[in-house]
Each structure stands twice: as C-alpha cells, then as structure tokens.
N, C-alpha and C positions, 0 to 999 in steps of 0.2 A: 719067477714076480718079484719086483723091488718092493719092499714095505716102507722106507723110511723118507726118502726123499721128500714123498707128498704129505706125510703124517701131519703137520702142523697145519695144512690147508684142510685135510679131511677131518681132523679134530674141530676145528673153529665149523666148519662145515654140516657135520653129521651130528656131533655131541654138544646138546645144547648147555647154555650157562644154566644149573641148578643152585639155588640159594641152599646151604647145608644148616639146617637147622639149629639157632642158637650159636652160631659161630662167626656169624657176620658174615662169611666167606662164600665165594660163589666158585662152583669147579664144574668144567664140561663135563658130564657124567651120560652115558651109555643109554640110549631109551631103545624102545621095540621095534623102532625104524631106523637105528644108525648103521645097521650093517658093518659091522665090526669083521666080520671074515672077509672082507675087501681089503682090510687094511692089517689083520694081524696075522702072521705065519701059522700053515695048519698045526695043530696042539699046543698053539699059545695061548695062554690066559690072558685077560685083558683086565688084570688086578688094579692098574692105574685106571679106568676106567669108569671106576665107582667109589663111594665114599663109604669105607667100613666101617663098623660099628667102633671096633677099638680106636681105630685115627681119632673118629669123630669123637669118644668120651676124651682123648689124649686133648682135642683142640678145645673142646668145652673146660675142660680144667686148666691149659694154659691163660683163658679168657677170665676163668674165677679168681686164679692165683699166678699172676704177669709174674710176679716174683720169682717164681721156679727158673726163667728162664732170662729173665732182664739181665742185659749186659754179659750175656754169656755166648759161647758157639755153640750152637746146638747141631746134631748129628741124628739124622732119622734114619732107622734101618727099616726095610722094606718099605720103601717110601711110596709106592704106587705113583696117586695124583700127586703128592705133594702136601696135601693139607695139613699133616702135623708141622712141617717145616714153615708153611707159611702161617698158621697158626703162631706159631714161635716168633717169627719175625714181625708181625704184628702186636705179639704181647712183649716186645721191647728187645729180642734177642739181638746181638751184636753182629751175627753173621749166622747162616743156616747152610748145612751139608746134607742132600737127598743122597741115599745109598740104595741101589736097587739094581736087579739083575736080567731088568727088561730094557733095551735102548729106546721104546717106545714113554717108559716111564720119564725120560729126560725130557721129552718133547711136552707131552703131556704137563708135567711141572714148570715147564718155562711158560707155555700158554695160558695155564691157570696163574701163575704170578701175575703177569702181565694183565689178567683179567681183573685183580683185585688190587690193582697199583702198588703191588710189593716188588721189590728186587728180588729178579729170579735167584734161587738158591743153586749154591752148587753143587753138580750131580756126579755121583761116582758110578758106574757100570762096573758091576762086578759079574763073574762067571759064575753061574749057576751054583747053587750051593755054597758060596764063597761068600758071606756075610761079615766076616771076620776082618779085620785092617791092622795095620800097623799105626798104633793110633798116634803112637809121636810124628812118624813120618809123615801121616795123613795131616796133621796141622794140630791135634786135638792138645790139650794141655790141662794140666792139675790146676784144680781151683778154679778153672774159667771155662769148662766145657759141660755141656748135658748131652744125654743121650737117649732119645724115646724110639717107642718101639710100640705102633699096631698093628694087631691081627698077625703075627708071623708065627703062630703057634697052629696052626690049622692040621696040620700032620705030623706024621712021625720026624719024616728029613727036616721038615722047617723048623720042626722043635729044636732038634737036636745044633741045628747050624745056629738059629737063635742062639740059644742056650751059648753055645762057642762065642758067639758075638759078643753078648751081655758081660759073658765072664772075664773075657779079653778087655772090653770096656771097662770093668771095674777096677781091674789088677792095673791099668797104666793110669785111671785118672784117678783112685784112691777112693775111701771109702764115704768120702761126703759130696760128691759128685751126684746130682740127679741124676738117676738112670730109671727111668719110667716106662711101664708096659699097658697097654691098652688092650682090654678083651671082654666077651662076654660070657668068657667060662668056656671056652671049648674044651674036647677030650683031653688034648695033648699039652693044656696048660700047667707048667709046672709048678704046682700051688705051694709043696715046701721051700720053693726059693722066692715068694712073694710078700710083700706087707702090704696088704689092702689102703690104700690112703681116701678113695673118694669113688662115690658111684655118681653115674649120671643116666637120664633114660634116653635111650637111643632106639633106631631100629636098623635090623640086618638088612644087608641087600636080599631082595626077592621077599621080603616080608609085606604082605598087603596093608593098602592103609589103613584097613579095620583091625587088623593083628594090636593086639596090644605092644608096647614098648617094653624094650626087654632093659637089664640091667649092665650099663658099659663100665664096669670097672677100670679105674685106673691105681696100679700097683707101683711099690717100689720094690727094684731088686734087689736081690739080698746076696751079696757077693760070698763064697764059699768060707769058711772059716779056714 
C-alpha cells in the first residue's frame, strides 16, 4: 500500500480543523472517525495528528513572550503537526525548520501552515532515532537561532535521542541561545538538565473534557558544564 501520495487530500478530508485553545492556531487533528489506519503504515504512530500538551505549552509561551523568537531562525525538534514552528512564525520568528522522523509530519505541517495563513516551515525528515543535526551545515547560527522541543521525552529511547540533539544544539549555538523544552512532567524528563521558566494550563491527548487541566511546563535546557 502507498501512503504518501494522497496524504494531503486525506488529511484535509478526514482531520477537521480544530483551534488549539489559547494559541490562535488551528490544526488538522484526528477524531474518532478519521480512519487514520487507512493512511498510517502498520505499527506507525501519527504523532502529527494530535496537539500534544508540551507543544501547546510552548506555543502559549511564545504567544506570551514573543521576544523569545522574534528575528531568530527557529528549529523545532520532534515537530509532529508543526504547532510550535507555526507559533514561532506567528510570534515573529524569521524562519522555522521542523525536524521529525515521520514523512507524514511534513505533509501535516504544510497543510497546517496553509490553514493559518503562515509560510510553510522547512521540514527536515530524519531517520528513526536521529534527531541530532550538524547545526552549522543545517543553517543554524550562534546568536540568531532558537531550538524548541515539545513532548520529546516520552520513553527511554526518545529521551536519549532528544538529549543528544539538545546538547548538540547547545554546543553549536552557544550558552545564550534559547533552547526550550515543553512537557507535562513525564517519567523520562531529565529534570536535572532543566530550568523551569513558566507553566500553562493544558490538556493531554485523550483527556476527557471533564478532566482537570494539567501543568504544561516550559523549561530552559541546561548545557553540561
């Protein structure tokens, strides 16, 4: 079965546009009748079809403090739907690059950008587990780049890969570069490497409407000494 050629049409037809509360952004998000198994390869996980709470926290943070990314080139690690990249562009980022391991994330990011009247971020698709970049070759520069990562510490392997990517970014971009992480406090979050900056009310994927809101934290990544 071929999954990509009709992906854009499938997303438009089966994933309705839903406003992400507080962000002013709308995303094509999966619902009970979306039938994602017709698009996603067996064993695949459509992270790009949901608004994950760490990404929402980052998007809320950029709306509240746009100076974090204004005039900078932004790199979103584990982009999924592209929510954080789009929030950065809306906040005044000069450009945005979304990095993910799923080719369908590139399609979703492009469609979501169009839905919000924003330029489509550049998307880099990496092999599974390879979120690290040669930052200079990729176009990032000291003093002008920011790195954002939401919900990338969901299991041991993802935590290891994310840590490598963020440490590489810190080494390449310097101690003053904004390198921010959004998360709701998952088990594999390396708290000893994180400086809390802000907290926002968010809802996790799968939470019923009656469930209490969660704490969506935004942290600054702390380089190793």
